[in-house]
C-alpha positions in Angstrom: 0.2 -0.1 -0.2 1.5 3.5 -1.0 0.1 5.4 2.5 3.3 2.8 3.8 6.4 5.3 4.3 3.8 8.5 3.9 5.3 11.5 6.1 3.7 12.9 8.9 1.4 15.1 8.4 -0.2 17.1 11.2 -4.0 17.7 9.9 -4.6 15.1 7.1 -3.3 11.7 6.0 -3.3 9.5 2.9 -4.8 5.9 3.3 -6.6 4.2 0.4 -9.6 1.9 0.2 -11.6 -0.6 -2.3 -14.1 0.8 -4.5 -16.2 -1.4 -7.0 -12.8 -3.6 -6.9 -10.5 -0.8 -7.3 -7.8 0.2 -4.6 -8.0 4.3 -4.4 -6.1 7.0 -2.4 -7.7 8.9 -0.2 -6.7 12.2 1.5 -8.2 12.2 5.0 -8.6 15.5 7.1 -7.6 15.1 10.7 -10.5 14.3 13.7 -10.7 18.1 14.5 -11.1 19.3 10.8 -14.4 17.1 10.3 -12.7 13.6 9.2 -13.9 14.9 5.9 -11.6 12.3 2.4 -10.8 13.8 -0.5 -10.3 11.2 -3.3 -6.7 11.3 -5.7 -8.0 8.7 -8.1 -6.9 5.1 -8.4 -3.6 3.6 -6.7 -1.0 4.0 -8.8 2.4 6.0 -8.8 1.6 8.9 -10.5 -1.5 9.3 -8.4 0.5 8.7 -5.1 3.1 12.0 -6.0 0.1 13.9 -6.3 -1.3 12.5 -3.3 2.1 13.5 -1.7 2.1 16.9 -2.7 -1.9 17.2 -1.8 -1.4 16.3 1.8 2.1 18.8 2.1 0.1 21.5 0.4 -3.1 21.2 2.4 -0.9 20.7 5.8 0.7 23.7 5.5 -2.4 25.8 4.6 -4.3 24.5 7.9 -1.3 25.5 9.5 -0.8 29.0 8.1 -4.8 29.5 9.2 -3.6 27.9 12.9 -1.1 30.6 13.1 -3.2 33.2 11.7 -6.5 32.4 13.8 -7.8 32.3 10.6 -10.9 29.5 10.0 -10.2 26.6 7.9 -12.3 27.0 4.6 -13.1 23.4 3.3 -14.1 24.5 -0.1 -10.3 25.6 -0.1 -8.9 22.4 0.5 -10.9 20.6 -2.1 -9.9 23.3 -4.2 -6.5 22.7 -3.8 -6.8 19.1 -4.4 -9.0 19.5 -7.8 -5.8 21.6 -8.8 -2.9 18.8 -7.6 -5.4 16.4 -9.6 -6.1 18.0 -12.6 -3.8 16.4 -15.6 -0.9 19.5 -16.2 -1.8 20.3 -20.4 1.8 20.3 -21.6 1.1 21.9 -24.9 3.8 20.4 -27.8 3.8 21.8 -31.0 4.7 19.3 -34.2 7.5 20.6 -36.1 6.8 21.2 -39.6 8.0 19.2 -42.0 10.2 22.7 -43.1 11.8 23.0 -39.8 13.2 19.2 -40.0 13.8 19.6 -43.6 16.1 22.6 -42.4 18.1 20.7 -40.0 18.7 17.6 -42.2 19.9 19.8 -44.5 22.5 22.0 -42.4 23.6 18.8 -41.0 24.7 16.7 -44.4 25.6 20.2 -45.7 28.1 20.4 -42.9 29.7 16.5 -43.4 30.2 17.5 -47.1 28.8 14.2 -48.1 26.3 15.9 -50.9 28.0 16.8 -54.6 27.2 20.1 -55.5 25.0 19.0 -58.7 22.9 16.6 -56.1 22.3 20.0 -53.8 21.2 22.3 -56.3 19.5 19.8 -58.1 17.4 17.7 -55.9 18.0 19.4 -52.6 17.3 22.6 -53.6 14.0 21.7 -55.4 12.8 19.7 -52.2 13.5 22.8 -50.4 11.4 25.0 -52.5 8.4 22.6 -52.0 8.3 22.5 -48.4 8.6 26.3 -48.0 5.8 26.9 -50.8 2.6 27.5 -48.8 0.4 25.2 -50.6 2.7 22.1 -49.2 0.4 20.6 -46.5 3.4 20.8 -43.8 1.4 18.4 -41.7 4.3 15.9 -39.6 1.2 13.5 -38.9 -0.1 12.9 -42.6 2.4 11.8 -45.0 0.1 10.6 -46.9 -1.3 13.7 -47.7 1.9 15.1 -48.4 2.7 12.1 -51.1 -0.8 13.3 -52.8 0.5 16.9 -53.2 3.4 15.8 -55.1 1.4 13.6 -56.9 -1.1 16.7 -57.9 1.8 18.6 -58.7 1.0 16.7 -62.4 4.4 14.5 -61.6 4.2 10.6 -62.7 4.0 8.2 -59.6 7.6 7.7 -59.7 8.8 11.4 -59.7 6.1 12.1 -56.8 7.7 8.7 -55.2 11.4 10.0 -55.5 10.2 13.3 -54.0 8.3 11.8 -51.4 11.6 9.5 -50.2 13.9 13.0 -50.1 11.5 14.3 -47.6 10.8 10.9 -45.6 14.7 10.4 -45.2 15.0 14.0 -43.5 11.8 12.8 -41.2 13.5 9.8 -40.2 16.6 10.8 -39.7 15.2 13.3 -37.0 13.1 10.9 -35.4 16.4 8.6 -35.3 18.6 12.0 -33.2 15.3 12.7 -31.0 14.2 15.7 -32.4 10.7 13.5 -32.8 10.0 10.9 -31.3 11.1 7.6 -33.0 7.3 6.5 -34.1 6.9 9.3 -36.8 10.5 7.7 -38.3 8.6 4.4 -38.4 5.2 6.0 -39.9 6.7 7.9 -42.8 8.7 4.8 -43.7 6.1 2.2 -43.5 4.0 5.0 -45.6 7.1 4.8 -48.0 6.8 1.3 -48.1 3.3 1.3 -49.0 3.5 3.4 -51.7 6.4 1.6 -53.3 4.7 -1.8 -53.1 1.8 -0.4 -54.7 3.8 1.0 -57.6 5.7 -2.3 -58.0 2.6 -3.9 -58.7 1.3 -1.4 -61.0 4.4 -1.6 -62.9 3.9 -5.5 -63.1 0.3 -5.0 -64.0 1.0 -2.3 -66.7 4.5 -3.7 -67.6 3.5 -3.2 -71.4 1.9 0.0 -71.5 5.2 1.3 -69.4 7.0 0.2 -71.7 5.3 2.1 -74.8 5.4 5.3 -72.7 9.7 4.7 -72.5 9.9 4.2 -76.5 7.9 6.9 -76.9 10.5 9.4 -75.5 12.5 8.7 -78.3 11.5 10.3 -81.1 14.6 11.4 -83.7 14.9 14.0 -85.7 15.3 13.0 -89.5 18.1 14.0 -91.3 16.4 16.8 -93.6 14.6 18.5 -90.3 18.6 18.5 -88.6 19.4 20.0 -92.1 16.9 22.5 -92.0 17.8 23.0 -88.2 21.3 23.4 -89.1 20.9 26.0 -92.2 18.6 27.6 -89.6 21.2 28.7 -87.2 24.4 29.5 -89.7 22.2 31.6 -91.9 20.5 32.9 -89.0 16.9 33.3 -90.5 15.3 33.7 -87.6 17.9 35.8 -85.5 17.2 39.3 -84.2 20.9 39.9 -83.4 23.6 39.2 -85.4 25.8 35.8 -84.0 22.9 35.0 -81.3 21.8 31.9 -83.4 25.7 31.1 -85.4 27.1 30.0 -82.5 25.1 27.0 -81.3 25.6 26.0 -85.4 28.8 23.9 -84.6 27.7 23.0 -81.0 24.5 21.3 -82.6 26.5 19.5 -85.2 28.2 17.9 -82.7 25.4 16.4 -80.4 24.3 15.0 -84.4 27.3 14.0 -85.3 28.2 12.1 -81.9 25.1 11.3 -80.1 26.7 12.4 -76.9 25.1 13.7 -74.2 24.5 18.1 -74.0 26.2 18.4 -70.2 29.3 16.7 -72.3 29.5 18.6 -75.4 29.2 21.7 -72.8 31.9 20.2 -70.5 34.2 19.6 -73.7 37.6 21.1 -73.1 40.3 20.4 -75.9 42.9 19.0 -74.0 40.2 16.1 -74.2 40.2 16.3 -78.2 43.5 14.3 -79.7 43.0 14.8 -83.8 45.8 12.9 -84.2 44.9 10.2 -82.7 41.6 10.8 -83.8 39.0 10.6 -80.8 37.3 12.2 -77.8 37.5 12.1 -74.0 34.0 12.2 -72.3 34.6 12.9 -68.7 33.1 15.5 -67.4 29.7 17.5 -67.3 28.1 20.6 -67.2 24.8 21.1 -65.9 22.8 24.4 -65.5 21.0 24.7 -62.0 19.6 28.0 -60.5 21.4 29.9 -63.3 24.8 28.5 -62.5 26.8 26.4 -64.1 27.4 22.8 -61.9 30.4 20.8 -62.8 30.2 17.0 -62.5 32.6 15.0 -62.9 32.8 11.6 -65.0 29.9 11.0 -67.3 26.3 9.5 -66.9 27.3 6.1 -66.6 31.0 5.6 -66.7 34.2 8.0 -65.3 35.3 8.0 -68.9 34.9 6.6 -72.5 36.4 7.7 -75.6 34.4 8.1 -79.1 36.5 7.4 -82.8 36.4 10.9 -84.5 35.2 10.4 -88.3 36.2 12.6 -91.0 32.7 14.4 -90.9 33.6 15.1 -87.6 37.0 16.0 -87.7 36.5 18.2 -90.3 34.1 20.0 -87.9 36.5 19.7 -85.4 39.3 21.2 -87.4 37.7 24.7 -88.2 36.6 25.1 -84.8 39.4 28.2 -83.0 41.0 27.0 -79.8 41.4 30.6 -78.1 39.6 29.1 -75.5 39.5 25.6 -73.1 36.2 24.8 -74.1 35.7 23.7 -77.4 31.9 25.1 -77.7 31.5 28.6 -76.5 28.9 31.7 -77.2 29.4 35.0 -78.5 31.1 36.2 -75.1 33.4 33.1 -74.9 31.8 31.4 -72.0 30.6 28.1 -72.5 27.8 27.1 -74.1 24.6 27.2 -71.7 22.4 24.9 -72.4 19.5 27.1 -70.8 19.6 29.9 -73.3 19.6 27.5 -76.7 16.6 25.8 -75.4 14.8 29.1 -75.7 16.0 30.0 -79.3 15.2 26.3 -79.8 11.5 26.2 -78.6 10.8 29.5 -81.2 13.2 28.3 -84.1 11.1 24.6 -84.7 7.5 26.1 -84.9 8.8 28.8 -87.5 10.2 25.6 -89.3 7.6 23.4 -89.6 9.4 20.9 -87.4 7.3 19.1 -84.4 9.4 19.9 -81.4 11.6 17.7 -79.3 14.5 19.0 -77.2 18.0 18.5 -78.1 18.2 15.4 -76.5 17.0 14.0 -79.4 19.6 14.5 -81.8 21.3 11.7 -79.2 18.7 9.1 -80.4 18.9 9.6 -83.5 22.6 8.6 -83.7 22.5 5.9 -81.9 18.9 4.7 -83.4 20.6 4.8 -86.7 23.5 2.8 -86.2 21.8 0.2 -83.5 19.3 -0.8 -86.7 22.3 -0.5 -89.3 24.2 -3.6 -87.4 26.4 -1.6 -85.7 28.1 -4.2 -83.3 25.9 -3.7 -80.4 28.8 -3.7 -77.6 31.0 -1.3 -79.6 28.3 0.9 -79.8 26.9 0.9 -75.9 30.7 1.6 -75.1 31.3 4.7 -77.5 27.7 6.1 -76.6 27.7 5.4 -72.9 24.7 3.1 -72.7 24.4 -0.9 -71.9 23.8 -2.8 -74.1 20.1 -4.0 -72.9 18.8 -0.6 -73.1 19.8 -0.3 -76.8 18.9 -3.3 -77.6 15.4 -2.5 -76.1 14.7 1.3 -76.6 16.9 1.8 -80.1 16.5 -1.8 -81.7 12.6 -1.0 -82.8 13.1 2.5 -84.4 12.1 3.2 -87.8 15.4 4.0 -89.1 13.8 5.0 -92.9 13.3 8.2 -91.3 17.1 8.2 -90.3 20.3 9.1 -92.1 23.2 9.7 -90.3 27.2 9.7 -91.5 28.6 6.3 -90.1 31.4 6.2 -87.9 34.8 5.4 -89.9 
């Protein structure tokens, strides 16, 4: 019984009593005060502590009344007991996702474990999302946040990838005692459920998924490329001299090599060997938030060599070498893909050409050689793709629409 060992009080004592098979703790006033009892709830550790506090405060009150020769007010004692019995309401404000994300990013930036390109793309993108006024910054509703990503006209996979980064921040916060661990587990379970559902849907709609993937490959025809190159060279639609012509050699190079735009932008003369007739692709420059971000290596391998045929040799030999970069704009700086994209978007409609991004030049080159019998293994090596990707996605293109120079 909890009353054993209770400190001695002059005007009250603590007792326990059975009430309907349950043991309750009572504060009982001394006989001189009328032997009244006040319940302090079921017998447990928490209520026992409250009982000690109540008895101590009541005893102090009674002692003060005796000293000042004031009558003891039973209602006052009742108020003391009620106040102590009432649970203390601790208002805990649930942290916002934006705050957790900020701490997560700050910690990992300090560690230096993210590359600049990753920071300026993925991390910057999620930061803008969680600070968006429409973003449901509610830690208790992970499903609604995933739905928010979906409602942004993103594919289910893209929405899941965005959501996954937020889950990582929540899970990290829970592991570092910033929030209860239950939150981390809840969010991870939600992500697992979403991933499982997407895998199931992918299996069910596998043929449709393949069709969608292949639909992304829409190469330009030779006639279209010739139209584009001629328009750039002659600046047919350019309002300012040199504005369109500065991209002529760059676009022709993409068409002849099928390299990624980021690889062509980063190409330096040090990696062009006209004597050995080969190009070394080992860097990639991407533009993020108006800044060029340098990436070592290519998308799939640290570097790869590409053979220089006669047409490519003629192109490269005609370019000036007064800059370390092979392709520069009229300002002497490396080509900026975003600037080209603005011109590209206006140029194609004026030429009556269906709009496709410049990346389709790469698809055109790979598609042609894959279907012309060029060894798949060698082709995969020089363009930086896997054999499986080439077999799955490039061997079904109508090559009657494509005709590019062969590789020597």
